[in-house]
C-alpha positions as CSV (number, residue, x, y, z in Angstrom):
1,M,0.0,0.0,0.0
2,A,1.3,3.5,-0.9
3,T,2.0,6.2,1.6
4,D,1.3,9.9,1.5
5,E,3.8,12.7,2.1
6,H,3.3,12.3,5.9
7,G,4.1,8.6,5.8
8,H,0.4,7.6,6.3
9,Q,-0.8,4.6,4.3
10,K,-3.0,5.5,1.3
11,P,-5.7,3.2,-0.1
12,D,-4.9,1.8,-3.5
13,A,-6.7,2.8,-6.7
14,T,-4.8,0.7,-9.1
15,A,-5.4,-1.5,-12.1
16,E,-6.5,-4.2,-9.6
17,G,-9.9,-2.7,-9.7
18,I,-9.8,-1.6,-13.4
19,R,-8.5,-4.3,-15.7
20,A,-10.5,-7.4,-16.3
21,E,-10.3,-10.6,-18.2
22,P,-12.9,-11.8,-20.7
23,R,-15.1,-14.7,-19.7
24,G,-16.5,-17.5,-21.8
25,T,-15.8,-16.8,-25.5
26,A,-16.3,-13.0,-25.3
27,P,-13.5,-11.0,-27.0
28,T,-13.4,-8.6,-24.1
29,P,-15.0,-8.4,-20.6
30,L,-18.7,-7.6,-20.9
31,S,-20.4,-5.1,-18.5
32,V,-23.7,-3.4,-18.0
33,L,-24.7,0.2,-18.4
34,D,-28.1,0.6,-16.7
35,L,-30.1,3.8,-17.6
36,V,-33.0,2.7,-15.2
37,T,-35.5,3.4,-18.0
38,V,-39.1,3.9,-17.3
39,G,-41.5,2.6,-19.9
40,S,-45.0,3.9,-20.7
41,G,-47.5,2.5,-18.2
42,R,-44.7,1.7,-15.7
43,T,-43.4,3.5,-12.6
44,A,-40.0,4.5,-11.3
45,T,-40.5,1.7,-8.7
46,D,-40.9,-0.8,-11.6
47,A,-37.7,0.5,-13.2
48,L,-35.7,0.3,-10.0
49,H,-36.9,-3.3,-9.3
50,T,-35.7,-4.1,-12.8
51,S,-32.3,-2.6,-12.0
52,V,-32.0,-4.9,-9.0
53,A,-33.0,-7.9,-11.0
54,L,-30.5,-6.9,-13.7
55,A,-27.6,-6.5,-11.3
56,K,-28.3,-9.9,-9.8
57,L,-28.6,-11.5,-13.3
58,A,-25.4,-9.7,-14.4
59,E,-23.5,-11.0,-11.3
60,S,-24.7,-14.5,-11.8
61,R,-23.8,-14.6,-15.5
62,G,-20.2,-13.2,-15.3
63,Y,-20.7,-9.6,-16.4
64,H,-17.9,-7.6,-14.9
65,R,-19.5,-4.2,-13.9
66,H,-22.9,-2.7,-13.5
67,W,-22.9,1.1,-13.9
68,V,-25.7,3.6,-13.6
69,A,-25.7,7.1,-15.3
70,E,-26.8,10.5,-13.9
71,H,-29.6,12.1,-15.8
72,H,-32.0,14.8,-14.8
73,S,-35.5,16.0,-15.8
74,M,-36.1,13.0,-18.1
75,P,-39.3,11.2,-17.3
76,G,-38.1,8.0,-19.0
77,V,-34.8,7.8,-17.0
78,A,-35.0,7.2,-13.2
79,S,-31.3,7.5,-12.5
80,S,-31.0,11.1,-11.2
81,S,-29.2,9.9,-8.0
82,P,-26.5,7.3,-8.9
83,A,-25.1,7.0,-5.4
84,V,-28.5,6.2,-3.9
85,I,-29.2,3.5,-6.6
86,L,-25.7,2.0,-6.2
87,A,-26.2,1.7,-2.4
88,H,-29.4,-0.2,-3.1
89,L,-27.7,-2.5,-5.7
90,A,-24.8,-3.1,-3.3
91,A,-27.3,-4.6,-0.8
92,H,-28.5,-7.1,-3.4
93,T,-25.1,-8.2,-4.8
94,T,-21.8,-9.5,-3.5
95,R,-19.2,-9.7,-6.3
96,I,-20.0,-7.5,-9.3
97,R,-18.3,-4.2,-9.5
98,L,-20.7,-1.2,-9.2
99,G,-20.2,2.3,-10.4
100,S,-21.3,5.5,-12.0
101,G,-21.3,5.8,-15.7
102,G,-21.2,8.5,-14.7
103,V,-21.5,11.2,-12.1
104,M,-21.6,14.6,-13.8
105,L,-19.0,16.3,-11.7
106,P,-19.8,20.0,-12.6
107,N,-23.2,19.4,-11.0
108,H,-21.7,18.7,-7.6
109,A,-19.2,19.9,-5.0
110,P,-16.2,17.5,-5.2
111,L,-16.3,16.9,-1.4
112,V,-19.9,15.7,-1.7
113,I,-18.9,13.1,-4.3
114,A,-15.9,12.0,-2.3
115,E,-18.2,11.5,0.7
116,Q,-20.8,9.6,-1.3
117,F,-18.4,7.3,-2.9
118,G,-16.4,6.8,0.3
119,T,-19.7,5.6,1.8
120,L,-20.3,3.3,-1.1
121,E,-16.8,1.9,-0.8
122,A,-17.5,1.2,2.9
123,L,-20.7,-0.6,1.9
124,A,-19.2,-2.6,-0.9
125,P,-15.4,-2.8,-0.2
126,G,-13.2,-3.2,-3.3
127,R,-15.9,-3.2,-5.9
128,V,-16.9,0.5,-6.4
129,D,-16.0,2.5,-9.6
130,L,-16.3,6.3,-9.8
131,G,-16.9,7.3,-13.4
132,L,-17.0,11.1,-14.0
133,G,-18.3,13.2,-16.9
134,R,-18.3,16.9,-17.5
135,A,-21.6,17.3,-19.3
136,P,-24.7,18.2,-17.3
137,G,-26.7,15.1,-18.1
138,T,-29.7,17.3,-19.0
139,D,-30.7,20.5,-20.7
140,G,-29.3,23.9,-19.9
141,A,-32.2,25.2,-17.8
142,T,-32.1,22.0,-15.6
143,A,-28.3,22.3,-15.3
144,A,-28.7,25.9,-14.1
145,A,-31.2,24.7,-11.5
146,L,-28.8,22.0,-10.3
147,R,-25.8,24.3,-10.1
148,R,-27.6,27.4,-9.0
149,T,-25.9,29.4,-11.8
150,D,-26.4,30.0,-15.5
151,R,-22.7,30.0,-16.2
152,L,-22.7,26.5,-17.4
153,N,-19.6,26.6,-19.6
154,E,-17.6,27.7,-16.5
155,G,-18.4,24.4,-14.9
156,A,-17.2,22.3,-17.9
157,D,-14.1,24.4,-18.3
158,D,-13.3,23.9,-14.6
159,F,-13.5,20.2,-14.9
160,P,-9.7,19.5,-14.6
161,Q,-9.6,21.6,-11.4
162,Q,-12.7,19.9,-10.0
163,L,-11.2,16.5,-10.8
164,A,-7.9,17.4,-9.0
165,E,-9.8,18.6,-6.0
166,L,-11.9,15.4,-5.9
167,T,-8.8,13.2,-6.1
168,R,-7.2,15.1,-3.2
169,F,-10.3,14.5,-1.1
170,L,-10.4,10.8,-1.9
171,D,-6.7,10.4,-1.0
172,D,-6.9,12.9,1.9
173,D,-3.6,14.5,0.8
174,F,-4.1,18.2,0.4
175,P,-0.6,19.8,1.0
176,D,0.0,21.8,4.2
177,G,-1.2,25.3,3.8
178,H,-4.0,24.5,1.4
179,P,-7.3,25.9,2.4
180,Y,-8.8,22.4,2.5
181,A,-5.9,20.7,4.3
182,R,-7.9,20.3,7.5
183,I,-11.1,19.1,5.7
184,H,-11.6,15.4,5.3
185,A,-14.0,13.3,3.3
186,V,-15.5,10.7,5.6
187,P,-15.6,7.8,5.2
188,G,-12.0,8.1,4.0
189,P,-8.3,7.7,4.7
190,V,-8.4,10.2,7.6
191,Q,-10.0,7.6,9.8
192,A,-6.8,5.5,9.6
193,T,-4.8,8.4,11.2
194,S,-7.2,8.7,14.2
195,P,-6.4,6.7,17.4
196,G,-7.2,3.1,16.8
197,G,-7.9,3.8,13.1
198,V,-7.6,1.0,10.5
199,Q,-7.1,1.9,6.8
200,S,-9.4,0.4,4.2
201,P,-7.1,-1.1,1.5
202,H,-9.2,0.3,-1.3
203,R,-10.6,3.5,-2.7
204,P,-12.8,3.9,-5.7
205,P,-10.8,4.1,-8.9
206,I,-11.6,7.2,-11.0
207,W,-12.7,6.8,-14.7
208,L,-13.1,9.6,-17.1
209,L,-16.1,9.4,-19.4
210,G,-16.6,11.2,-22.7
211,S,-18.2,11.5,-26.1
212,S,-15.5,13.7,-27.7
213,G,-11.8,14.3,-27.4
214,F,-11.6,16.5,-24.3
215,S,-11.9,13.7,-21.7
216,A,-10.0,11.3,-23.9
217,R,-6.9,13.5,-23.9
218,L,-7.3,14.3,-20.2
219,A,-7.6,10.6,-19.2
220,G,-4.5,9.8,-21.3
221,V,-2.4,12.6,-19.8
222,L,-3.4,11.6,-16.2
223,G,-3.0,7.9,-16.9
224,L,-6.6,7.1,-16.0
225,P,-9.0,4.5,-17.5
226,F,-11.3,6.0,-20.2
227,A,-15.0,5.1,-21.0
228,F,-16.3,6.4,-24.3
229,A,-20.0,6.8,-25.1
230,H,-20.1,4.9,-28.4
231,H,-23.8,4.3,-27.9
232,F,-24.7,8.0,-28.7
233,S,-21.5,9.3,-30.3
234,A,-20.3,6.5,-32.6
235,Q,-18.8,8.9,-35.2
236,N,-16.3,10.0,-32.6
237,T,-15.3,6.6,-31.2
238,L,-12.2,5.8,-33.2
239,P,-10.8,9.4,-33.1
240,A,-11.3,9.6,-29.3
241,L,-9.8,6.2,-28.6
242,D,-6.8,7.1,-30.8
243,L,-6.4,10.4,-28.9
244,Y,-6.6,8.6,-25.6
245,R,-3.9,6.0,-26.5
246,E,-1.6,8.6,-28.1
247,S,-1.9,10.9,-25.0
248,F,-1.5,8.2,-22.5
249,R,1.2,8.5,-19.9
250,P,1.8,5.7,-17.4
251,S,0.7,6.5,-13.8
252,A,0.4,5.0,-10.4
253,V,-3.1,3.9,-11.5
254,L,-2.3,2.3,-14.9
255,D,0.9,1.4,-16.8
256,A,-0.9,1.1,-20.1
257,P,-4.2,2.5,-21.6
258,Y,-7.5,0.8,-20.7
259,A,-10.5,1.9,-22.8
260,L,-14.1,0.8,-22.3
261,I,-16.9,1.7,-24.7
262,G,-20.6,1.9,-24.1
263,V,-22.6,0.0,-26.7
264,S,-26.4,-0.1,-27.4
265,A,-27.1,-3.8,-27.8
266,L,-30.4,-5.7,-27.7
267,A,-30.9,-9.4,-28.3
268,T,-34.3,-11.1,-28.6
269,D,-35.4,-14.6,-29.5
270,E,-36.7,-13.4,-32.9
271,E,-35.0,-10.9,-35.3
272,E,-38.3,-9.1,-36.0
273,E,-38.9,-8.6,-32.3
274,A,-35.5,-6.8,-32.0
275,R,-36.5,-4.4,-34.8
276,R,-39.8,-3.6,-33.1
277,Q,-38.1,-2.9,-29.7
278,V,-35.3,-0.7,-31.1
279,M,-37.9,1.3,-33.0
280,A,-39.6,2.2,-29.7
281,A,-36.2,3.2,-28.2
282,A,-35.5,5.3,-31.3
283,L,-38.8,7.1,-31.0
284,N,-37.9,7.9,-27.4
285,M,-34.7,9.5,-28.7
286,V,-36.6,11.4,-31.4
287,R,-38.8,12.9,-28.7
288,L,-35.8,13.7,-26.5
289,R,-33.9,15.4,-29.3
290,T,-36.9,17.5,-30.2
291,G,-37.5,18.8,-26.7
292,R,-40.3,16.4,-25.9
293,P,-38.8,13.9,-23.4
294,G,-41.2,11.3,-22.1
295,L,-41.6,7.7,-20.9
296,V,-40.1,5.0,-23.2
297,P,-43.0,4.1,-25.7
298,T,-44.2,0.6,-26.4
299,P,-43.4,-1.0,-29.7
300,E,-47.1,-0.6,-30.6
301,E,-46.8,3.1,-30.0
302,A,-43.8,3.3,-32.3
303,A,-45.4,1.3,-35.0
304,A,-48.4,3.7,-35.0
305,Y,-46.3,6.9,-34.8
306,P,-46.3,9.1,-37.9
307,F,-42.6,9.7,-38.4
308,T,-41.7,12.7,-40.6
309,E,-39.1,12.2,-43.3
310,L,-36.5,14.0,-41.2
311,E,-37.4,11.8,-38.1
312,R,-37.1,8.6,-40.2
313,D,-33.6,9.7,-41.3
314,F,-32.6,10.2,-37.7
315,V,-34.1,6.8,-36.7
316,T,-32.2,5.1,-39.5
317,S,-28.9,6.7,-38.5
318,W,-29.5,6.0,-34.8
319,N,-30.4,2.4,-35.2
320,S,-27.4,1.8,-37.4
321,N,-25.3,2.0,-34.2
322,V,-27.6,-0.3,-32.2
323,V,-26.3,-3.9,-32.3
324,H,-29.6,-5.8,-32.4
325,G,-31.2,-9.0,-33.6
326,T,-30.9,-12.6,-32.4
327,A,-28.2,-13.6,-29.9
328,D,-26.0,-14.8,-32.7
329,Q,-26.4,-11.6,-34.7
330,V,-25.6,-9.5,-31.6
331,R,-22.6,-11.6,-30.8
332,A,-21.3,-11.1,-34.4
333,G,-21.9,-7.4,-34.1
334,L,-20.1,-7.1,-30.8
335,D,-17.2,-9.2,-32.0
336,D,-16.8,-6.9,-35.0
337,L,-17.0,-3.8,-32.9
338,A,-14.4,-5.0,-30.4
339,K,-12.1,-5.8,-33.4
340,R,-12.6,-2.4,-35.1
341,T,-12.1,-0.3,-31.9
342,G,-9.6,-2.4,-30.0
343,A,-11.7,-1.7,-26.9
344,D,-10.5,-3.4,-23.7
345,E,-14.1,-3.8,-22.4
346,L,-17.6,-3.5,-23.8
347,M,-20.4,-2.1,-21.6
348,L,-23.8,-3.0,-23.0
349,T,-26.9,-0.9,-22.6
350,A,-30.2,-2.5,-23.6
351,N,-32.8,0.2,-24.3
352,A,-36.4,-1.2,-24.5
353,H,-39.8,-0.5,-23.1
354,G,-40.1,-3.5,-20.9
355,G,-37.8,-4.6,-18.1
356,D,-38.4,-8.3,-19.1
357,V,-37.1,-7.5,-22.6
358,R,-33.9,-6.0,-21.2
359,L,-33.3,-8.8,-18.8
360,R,-33.8,-11.4,-21.6
361,S,-31.3,-9.6,-23.8
362,Y,-28.5,-9.8,-21.2
363,E,-29.4,-13.5,-20.6
364,L,-29.3,-14.3,-24.4
365,I,-25.9,-12.5,-24.9
366,A,-24.4,-14.3,-21.9
367,D,-25.6,-17.6,-23.4
368,A,-24.2,-16.7,-26.8
369,Y,-20.8,-16.2,-25.3
370,G,-20.9,-19.1,-23.0
371,L,-20.6,-17.0,-19.9
372,P,-20.8,-19.1,-16.8
373,K,-24.1,-19.4,-15.0
374,E,-23.9,-19.2,-11.2
375,P,-26.8,-19.2,-8.9
376,E,-28.2,-15.8,-8.0
377,K,-28.0,-14.8,-4.4
378,P,-31.4,-14.7,-2.7
């Protein structure tokens, strides 16, 4: 275990909690990105129950991580509070890594995030990831309400400074003379320096998330793992991954780049059913992109919707980046994507109206790759 400048032990945030090995016949480790989607006719309670079922299924089938993403003011996405959801998932799982994909750091004070994820680490030792983004995860007006300011660009521009501050709080190593030197994130390393204190051997590893080049370069320069949002920014995937790898400098965290990509993937028993389901998810995106966010529609709603020509062009483009079909078709698409991008890990998000459809998709993909099947914990 490393020590700080005062000789105190520091918890590790090294590749031990980052790198993973593929299981079964998968080309890379497979993980889950859970948007906690709420379908038409369903409640947030229904969506959160599905998230628990999904985390338990993912753990029993050998998926490596289960991340949830921060979104705000979107009726169809019930993940506005990642730390709360992750605490709940921690109570229902024992092995799978849990994390944020991600927390939008400009929306929060770094000390608050350090405290929240220190608490999560205490609840689920050695299996918590802290993924960070610099976008608001919502529209401008909602971001202003969250941050109590309308100077939104300022928050994004300050991201490197916020990240440095958060890291200092997590490691409890502000230098002497710093205004925050006597402020400590608890739970955290300061508890080990108190009389009778015992240091936890872990702290959540930081991941940088992005959909363009900014976070890719910053992650590379800092030697941090990088997660790219291929599922909604596919045209930028290869340039961003190239930039990350070119910028990478070995660090105490990683000695070589480690890149994960988020992928929209939906497997169903019949090919036609996959097409029906992704059309509903695409309609949800049409509404979101045109300022009409709502609950995820049913396939029947999507089939009856009068798409304009412009909307149909958007849907065609959007669905071209959704790997969907039967389990074998999805497997082939994921294999090709892993080969083209060289990603070290694929994080799958299944967007569909019904929780049963999403759960079935992850089960089918696990079967297609021969992921081991272990009993779910009660």
